[in-house]
N, C-alpha and C positions, 0 to 999 in steps of 0.2 A: 148309645149316643152316636149320632152321625158325625162324619168327618167335619162338616161345617160347624156343628155345635161344639165339637172338640176344639177347633181352631178359635172360635169365639171365646170359649172358656179360658184358653191360654193367652189370648191377646192382651196387650197392654192398653187399657182405656186412657184417654186423655181427659183429665178432670177440668171443669170450667172454673176459672178463678172468679172471685166475688165481684171484681170491678168490671161490670158489664159495660160494653161500649156500643154506641150507635153507629160507629163508622162501618160502612159496608166494605167488604173485601172481596174482590173477584180474583180467583187463582186460575190461570190458564195452563193446563197441562197436568194430568193426573198420574204422572209417573211417581217414582219414589220421592223425589224432591217436592213435587207439587202436593202430594198427599201429606208429606211431613210438615210443610209450611202451612198448609190449610189447617192441619190439626193443631199446630202451635198457635196460630192466630185465633182459632176457635177456643183454645184453652185460655187465652188471655181475655176472652169475652167478646171478640169481634164477630159479628154475623158474617159468615163466609159462604160464598158460592163457588163451587168447584166445577170446572168445565174441561172436557177433553174432546178432541175431534173423533176419537174412536168410540163408536156406539157400544161395542162389547165391553170396553173398560168402564164406561158409565154405568151400564146395566149391572156389571159385576159389583161395583162399589155400592150401588143402591141396594143390592140384595144382601151382600155379605158384610159390607162396611170394612172389609179387610183388603188392603192393597195386595195385588198378586206377588209383588217382590218384597213386601214387608209383612210376612205372615204373623208376626208378633204384635202388630198394631191394629187396634180397633178404632176406626174413625168415629168421632162424636156424632150423634144423631142430628145435631143442630146444623151440621154442614150440609148444605143443599147441593145435590148433584144435578146439573142442568145441561141440556143440549141447545138451549135458546140463549144466545149471548146478549141480545138486545136489551131486555129488561134488567139483567144483571149489570151490564155495562153502564146503563143510564143511572142506576142507583148507587154505583160505587165510585168513590174518588180514587181509590188505589187499585191498580190493575197489576197483579203479580204474574209475570210471564216466566214460566218454567218449562218451556218446550225445548226440544233440541234446537241447536243454533240455526240449522238450515230451515227451520220452520218459523223463525222470527218474522221474516218478511211477509209470508202469507197470512200469519196471524194478525200482524199490524194492518195489513190491507183489509182484512175482515173487520177489524175494529173501526177503520176509517169509513167503511161503507155504512156502518151504523151511526157513528158520530164523526162527521167530516172534520170538525174542529175539536181536537183532543187536548188542547192546551189547559183545560180545566182539570184534566186527569193527571194523576201521578203514576208514571210507569216505573215499576220496580222489576228489574230484570235479573234473572239468576242463570241464564243460559251462557255456556262457555264455548266460544269458537270465533272464527273469522270467516265471513262469507266468501265463498270460493270465487264467484264471478267478479265481484266488486272489490274484494279484499278489504271490506269495511269491518270494523269491530262492531259489536252489538249496538252501541250508541249511534254509530253512523247509519246503520240499517234502519233503526227506529226513526231517526231524524229524516232520513231519505223518504220514508213513507208518510210519516205523520207531520212533517214540517219541522223546521229548525227551532220553533218556539218550544217544542217539547223538551228541549235541553234544560229549560228552567224548572221542569218538574220530573226530571229523569233521575233514577237512582239505580246503581248497579251493586249487587251483593256478591261477594266472593271471599274465599279464604279456605284454610285447611279443614274441610268438612265432608263427611259422608252422611247421606240421609239415614242410612241404617243405624248410625250411632246417635244422631240428633233425635231420631224417633224414639230411641231408648233413653233419652235425656242424659246422655253422656256429656260432660262439660266440653264446650266448643266455643271458639272465638273466630269471628269473621270481620269483614270490613264492609261498610256502607259508603260507597263513593258517589259523589254527585257534583255537578258543575255549580249547583246552588247549595251552599253550606247548610241552609235551613232545611232543605229537603233531606240531606244526609242525616241531620239530627232528628228529623221527623221519623225517618225509617229506623233510626237507632232506637227511638222510644217504642215504636210499634213492635219490632221484632225481638227486642231484648227480653230475656227471661233469666231465671236464676241458673240456667244451664246453657243458655245461648247468648254469649256476650258479643255485643256489636261495638266496633270502633268506627270512627268516621275518617274519610279521606277525600281529598279534592282532585287527586290525579286519576280521573276516570280512565283515560287511555292506558296508563300504566297498569291499573288493576285489571282492565279487560285483556290486555296483552299477556300479563302474567297468568291469568286464568286459562287462556287459550293455548299458549305455547307450551306450558308445562305438561299438557296432555301428550304432546309429541315426544317430549323427553321421557315421560312415564312409559311410553311404548318401548323405548330403548332400554329402560330399566327392567321391564318385564322380559325382554330378550336376554339380558344378562342373567336373570333368574332362571330362565328356561335353558340356558347353556350351562348352568351349574356354577357360575362364577360367585365370588364371595363378597365380603364387605369392602375390600380394597377397591374392587371394580365399581361397585355401586356408589361409593363415596366420590370417586373420581368422576364418574359419569354425571352425578348430580351437580358437582361443582362446575364442571365445564359446561353442562347444560344451562346452569344459571347464567354463566357468562354469555351464552348465546341469547338468552332471553333479554338480558340487560343491553346487549349490543343492538338488538332490534328495537327495543323499547326506546332507548336514548336517541337513536337516529330518527325515530318517528316523532319525537317530541315529548316522551314521558320522562318522569323524574327518576333518576338512578336509585334514589333511596327507597322508592316504592318497592323495589324488588328485594329489599332486605327485610320486608315486612310480611304480614300474614298472607297477602295476595301474591307475594313473590315466592320467596324460599319456603314459607310455611306451606302453601298449597302444593309446591313442587315436591316437598318431602312426603306429604301424606299420600299424594297421588302415585308416587313412585314406589312406595313400600307397602301400601295397604292391600289386604286381601279383598277389600271392597272395591278396589279400583278397576274399572272396566278396561282402562287403557293399559295398565300394568298387566292385567290378566291376558289381554289381547296379545301383547308383546311376548309373553311367556308361551302362549299357544303357537305363535309363529315360530319361535325357537325350537319348539317340540315337533315341528314338521307339519302343522296345520297350514292350509292355504288361507289367504285373507278371508275368503267367503266362509270357509269352514270355521275359522276362529270367530268371526262375527256371529255366525249362527249359534255357536257354542255359548257365547256371552249372552245372547238373547235380548240385549238392549243396545241403544245407540252408543257407539264408541266414537266420541267426538274427535279424538286425535287422528282418525283416519282422514277425514276431510280437511282438518286443520293442517296436516302435514303437507298437503298440496298447497294450501293458502300460504303457509310459512315459507315454503320454497319460492313461491312467486314473489313474496315480499322481500326475501333475501336478494333475489335477482333484481327487483325494482330498485332497492337501495344500495345495491352493489356491496353487500357485506357477506362474509363467510359464516355459515352456520353448519359445520360439518356433521354434527350429530343429527340435526334435523334433516340434512340432505340424505344421510344414510337411512333414516327412517322412511323418508319418501321413496328411496330406491327399493327398500324391502317391500313396501306396499304396492307401488305403482310400476316397478320395473322387474319384479321377481327376483331380486338379488337375495342371495342366501345370507343368513345371519352371520356365519363365520367369515364370509367374504367381506361383509360390511365392517366387521370388527378388524379384520386384517387391514383394510383401507384406512380406518380411523387411526389405528396404532402406527401405521407406516407413513403418515404424513411427515413433511419436513419439520425439523425441530424448531421450536419457537420459545420466546420469553413468555412467562406466565403473566406478569404484570404489565398492563398497558393502559393508556388513557382512552378517552372517547373523543379524540380530535378527529373529526371526520375527513380532514384533509390528508391524514396519514393512512397508509395501508392498514387495513383492519386485520390483525393477526387472529388466528384461531387455534 
């Protein structure tokens, strides 16, 4: 038996449910999440077309039907792998974008070239980050390219979830956030399964910021692991990291209570403790002496927190708030600061009160 035959034999096939649907689904990005969501939608009976800009990835999936980073998953044969976006886009109402955050703009620009007026389409985004040049969250980038009308049919999915576990049908809960409540409920119905539970939310900005900034805090959590620190350190880091996320979110107009939910503390916890977390793993490698480039090469996939650390620092400066953990992560990545020096500077700051409000006229403690 060849290696490919052995992998296919061991892979977990997705079975198609009886309730077949005629709604066409287009999934852009064939990484771990793109393949997982494509398989989930196909399992529910939706016709799915999967696209990726990388020809090698497309050909590999056509041939083996097994994603490179999900060796235990066998994609249903009904999922079409395509390099031609035009016909798939025209036939699909729902466009699920699961590319790295820095690719959202070029992907949306490509969509606009095919269909200049996209307001009849529902954009479902799963990418986590903040655009470096504009400091826009994903919804801002999409609206900037496709027009403000797209907000009426835009939905953002986020929460404590790793594709590796969803692909194996481990119970998971996330949030569908949309400016239009009907769109959130529509996404809830589409993606919900007996192992993938979807809640709805209207605070799109809060959900997007929670999804992005937690990656920066997760890098710091990985540094703690790499330095050999224990539970006390990790618990304190996550608590103070959450305070930074809330501080930024509230001053930008998000709801404070959002960060107590799945897209806030839930996503922060899972990204900061899981062995599946690229950001946590990246931080651990930095603490073990790897350079930024060596650590990213070792991970082998996009580490969203690297670019987001730069964006978060710029946002903190723009809104004149203190985010000391995020600042130290930035210094580790972009200024070559050592992990132990960063820790020393964090622990050596002036003493402060823990509890404070979010009155922006007051000095913001950290």
